[in-house]
N, C-alpha and C positions, 0 to 999 in steps of 0.2 A: 504494500500500500504506500502511496505517496505520503510525504510529510504533511502534517496538518496545515491548514490555511491560517495565515497570520491574521491578527485582528485588523491590521491596516488594510489588507486585501479585502476582508469581509466588509469593513466599513466603506471602502471605496465602491464595492459592488452595490451595496444597499443604497448609498447616496446617489450613485449614478443612475440606477434603475428607477428609483423614485423620481429623480429629477427628469429623466427622459419621459416617464409616464405622465407626469404633471404638465410638462411643457408641450408634449404632443397633444394631450387632451385640451389644453388651453388653446393651442393653435387651431385645432379642429373646431372647437366651439366658437372661437372668434372669427373663423373663416365663414361661418354661416351669415354673419353680417359683415361684409367686406370692410375691413379697416386696416390701418397701419399696424394695429396691435396684433393682428394675426401674423403678420410678417415678423414682428418683434418676438412673439412667442415661438415662432418657427426657428428663428435665429438663436433663441435661448436653448434650443435642443442640442445644438452643435457642441457646446462645451461638455455637456454630460456624455454625449456619444464619444468624444475624444477621451474623456476620463475613463470610461469603461474599456476602451481600446488599450489605453496605457496600463490599466490595472491587469487586464488579461495578458498583455505582453510581458509584464513583470512576473506574473504567476507562471507563465510558460518558461521564462528564462531561468527562474529559480527552482523549477521542478515541482511546483505546487499543483500543476495540472498537466495532463498529457498521458501518454502510455506508460504503463508500469515498466520499470526496468527489471531485467532478469536478475534474480538473486545469485550472488556468487558465494563461494566458500568463505571469503573474508567477511561478508556481511552477517554471517550467522554467528 
């Protein structure tokens, strides 16, 4: 099994997913009545998307996600 996820990775995932959900919902609701606020809410989605991409790249780089490695005799 891979090493446990650090609290920073977990917090980053939670914050980015909540942020993406909220800004996407706001953009959709504000797009019903076309206004500049719909575009602003849509643009606010981008930092949260970048944040989740960076968190997942960090997780993959440090072996927190991905395929399990084969156990060697030295690992036992």
